[in-house]
Structure formats: structure tokens, C-alpha cells
N, C-alpha and C positions, 0 to 999 in steps of 0.2 A: 504493500500500500503505500502510495506516495505521501511523503510528509509535507505539512503545510509549512512551507518556509519560502520567505523573500529575502533570504540572505544574499548580500552582494548587489541587490538590484536598487535603482533609484527611482522614486516616485515622486511626480509633481502632483500636488494637491491643491485646487483652489478652493477658496473658502476655508483654508484650514486652520484658522484662528480660534473657531468656536464650533459647538453644536456637532452635526455629524462629520464635518470635515475634520475637526480636531480629533474626534474619537477614532476615525479611520487612520489619523496620523499615527497615534498612539498605538493602534493594534498592528499597523505595518511596522513601526519600530520595533516592537516586541517579536515580529517575525524576522527581524534582521534587515530590514529595508532602510535605506539611506533616503532623507527627506528633502524636498524642495516645496517651501509653503508659500503660497500665495494668498494674499488679503488685503484689507484696508487697514486694519489696526496692527500696527508694528508692535505693540505691547502685548498683544494677544498671541501674535504668531511666535514671538520671542519666549513667551511662556511655554507654548507647545514645544517649540525647538528644545527647549532647556530640558523639558521631560524626557523627549527623544535621546538627546545626549546623554543622557544619564544610564540609558539603557545600552550605550556603546556604539551608536550609530552617528553619522554626520547628518546635520540639518541645516539648511540654509533658508534664508527668509528673503522674499522680494515683495516689498510692499507696492501693490497696485490695485487701481480701482478698473476693473475689467470693462466698464462700460466707456472707457477712454481708450481709443485706438493706440496713442502713443504709449499708455502703460501696457496694452496688450503686447505691443511690439517689443517693449522692453522685457517683458516675461519671456518671449520667444527667444530674444538675442542672449539673455542671461541664462537660460534653463539649463543648457549643456544636453549631455546624452540623457534621454530619459527611457526607462524600461517599463513603467506603469503610469499612465496619466489618468489621474481622477479628476474629472469635470464635476464639482460639487457646488460651487459658487451660485447663489441666486439673490434675487433682490427679496425683501421682506415681503411675504405673502400678505395681500390685501383683498378683501372681500368687496368686490364692486359689481354693482348691476351694469347690464351690458349698454345701458343709455347714460352711463356715468363713467366711462373709462377716461381718465385725465391722459391726455397725449404724451406728456412728459414721462409719466410713470411707464406708460405701455411701451415707449421707447426704450427707457432703462431696462424694464423687465426683459424684453427681447434681446437687447444687446448684450446683457449678462447671462441670461439664461438659454440663449440660442446661438447668438452670433460668436461670442466669445469662445463658448465650447466648439463650435464648428470650426473657427480658424486655429484653435489649438489642435483639434483632429487632424485637420490638414497639414499643418506645419510639422508637429511632432510625428504624426503618422508616417510622413514621408522618410524622416530619420529612422523610425522602427522598421520600415518596409526595406529600406537600404540594409538594415542590420539583420534583417531575417527574424525578427523577434521583438514582441511587444504587446502589452495588453492596455486597452483604453475601457474605462469605466465611467458610465455616465449615471450620476444620481439624479434619477427622474423622480416620479411620484404615480400612485394610483390613479391620481387625477388625470393624468395623461391618457389613460385608458377609458375612465369613466368619470365624467366631469359631474358637476354639482351647481346649484344656482349660484351666482355671483362668483364663480370660479372660471368662467370661460377664458379669460385671458392667461390665467395660468395654465389651465390645461392646454391651450394652444401651443405654447412654448414646450411645455413637457412632451406632449405628442410629436412636436415636431422633431426634437432631440432624439426620441425614441427610432423615429423613422430613418433618422441619419445614422443611428447606431447600427440598424440593421443592414443598411446598405454599405455602411464601412466594413462591417464584418464580412460581407460577401466579397467585397473588392479588394481587401486586404488579406484576405485568408490565405492564399498562395504564397504570401510574403512572410507567413509565419505570425501574423498579427491577429490578435482577438479583439473584439470589440462587444460589450454588453452594457444594458442598462439596468440599474437596480431602482425599483419603484416602491419607495416606502409608503407606509399609509398609517396614520394613528401613531407617530412618532413623537415622545415629548423631548423636544429640542430646548425646552426651557423658554420658549418664546410665544407659546401659543395657550399656555395655561391648562393644558392637558391633564397634568398632575394635580393640580389644584381643584380642578373642577370634579375629580373622581369619576371621570366618564369612562364607562366600559366600552373600549374602542374596537374590540375585535372578539371573535367566536372564542379565542384561547383564554379570555377573562382577564386580560390586563393590558395596559397601555405599552406600546412599543417603547424601546430604549434605543439611544444611539449606539450603544454596544451590540443590539442585535444587527445594525445595518453594518458596523465595522466588522464584526465577525464574519458575516456573509461576504463583504467586500474582500477580505483578505483571503478567503477561499477561492473565490474567483479570479484574483491576481495570481494565484500560486499554480504551479503545475499540476495541481490535484484536480484541476477544472480544465484541463488541457484540450478536452474534447467539446468544450462549450463555448460557443461564439454566436452572435447575433440574436440573443435572446433578451426580452424584458422581464426580469425576474421580480415578483412583488416580494415584498419583506412586510408584511401586514397582518400577521397573525390570522389570516383566513378572511379577512375583511373584504376582498375580492372574490371569494369563492362563490358567493352568491347572496340573495337576501338574508339579512341578519337582523334579528331584533334583540333589545337587552333581556327582555323577559320572554322565555320559551313559551309556545302556546300549551294548553294542557296535554295534548297527546304526545308531547316530547318531555313530559315533567317526570316520567319515570321510565326505567328500563324494564322491559318484560324479562 
């Protein structure tokens, strides 16, 4: 059985200073990967980098706003050889009616959530293909598969990145490069109040944790998942499996 190890590989993680991105960084470091962390907050990135370095791996920080093309170009220029690309950065999720979409917010959402990942996939994907090896992981959302009221804009760029992931996987497979999307749902990132609300978010009976996403990402980035590419993989405790209500109907309340 293949051991889940990322020893000696270098991963670039956008949005690496907090939430899911920071937890993926910690999990990758624990598996032996060196890190290049991208984000807007130098202090947050430095904290995650320090934690990684305590595990004996190298960690570099590039402060960048991925909605700005000059910053995106800086990331590409300074990244170096990357073995694992994790496109995780996104704007803060907002719930907006379709008749009330602010144009500035829409533009930023697509620049960070779709345009920047697509450009990074293009540029870093070229290098991966030339070296005949690499993994691209895009952090998407279950909203990219099934939308909800006031989430049309968010669902749109998540669905777009999922489709690009599939196409990239097909086109780069012969060069030894894999591409996958992880679609979290009901994850407590500390920004949506899920834990405080006590909401039951999935059939498994608990709220998702950032560690759930990070552990899946570590597996997919490793050689243990070498036969997996082009998939959009839910990480949602069964939320996307079908209709779900918090209280089971009477005919499901006992087991025969």
C-alpha cells in the first residue's frame, strides 16, 4: 500500500493564511511538503509558515492580492518550481439576490475565484507538463454543483473552475499531471457562524472541519491517489447525496 507522503515536494497554496488554506498548509507540511504561501495578510502567512518550519520543511511567503494582475504576475515570477498547486483563495462569501449584485464585488469574486486560478493553472501547469509531473487541486464548493437562493454568483465561478479542472485533467494527463476539485460543504471555517449556530449541516450529524478538507487534499496530492484525476470530490458529510432534513420522518426513526 502506498504511503501518504509529500516528502520533498513543493506546494503553492493560495489563501494560505487562514481557514481551509492554512489547514491544508499544515497538513502538507506534516506530510513533508515544502510550502509557498500566498495571501493578502503577511502576518497570517508568517504564522502558518512558522508552524510549518517547526515541522522541518521550508516555507516561503508571497504577499499578494490575486484580484490584481500585477500581484498575480509577481506570484508566477517568484513561485519557482511547483509540484502541487492548490487554488484555495476566494473572496468573502456574500448572500445576494440576483437583482442586487454589486458590479465591483462580482468582478473581484470572479478575478479571485476563477481568473487567478485559471492563470495559475495555465502557467504552473506548463512547468508541470514540461517536468512530466504535478498535481493541481482546486478548492471549489458543493454550491458549484447545486446552487441555492442568493448564491447564484458564487455558484457560477465555482462551477466554472470545476469545468476547467475537468478539461485540464484531460489535456494534461499524458504529461503526468493530475487535476482535481474538492467541493466542501458545511465547513466551519470560523467565518460563517456555523459552530455557534449549532446547525446540523450534514447526514453524518456534525459540522465539517477544515481538517476534513485538509486530510482529503493531502491524500489527493499524494501518489496514493495516482489513478484519480478530473473528478469533483464532495467533502460535505453526505450533504450532496440527496434530500436531507434534520429530523428524520417517523418511518426512519427506528431500525427493524
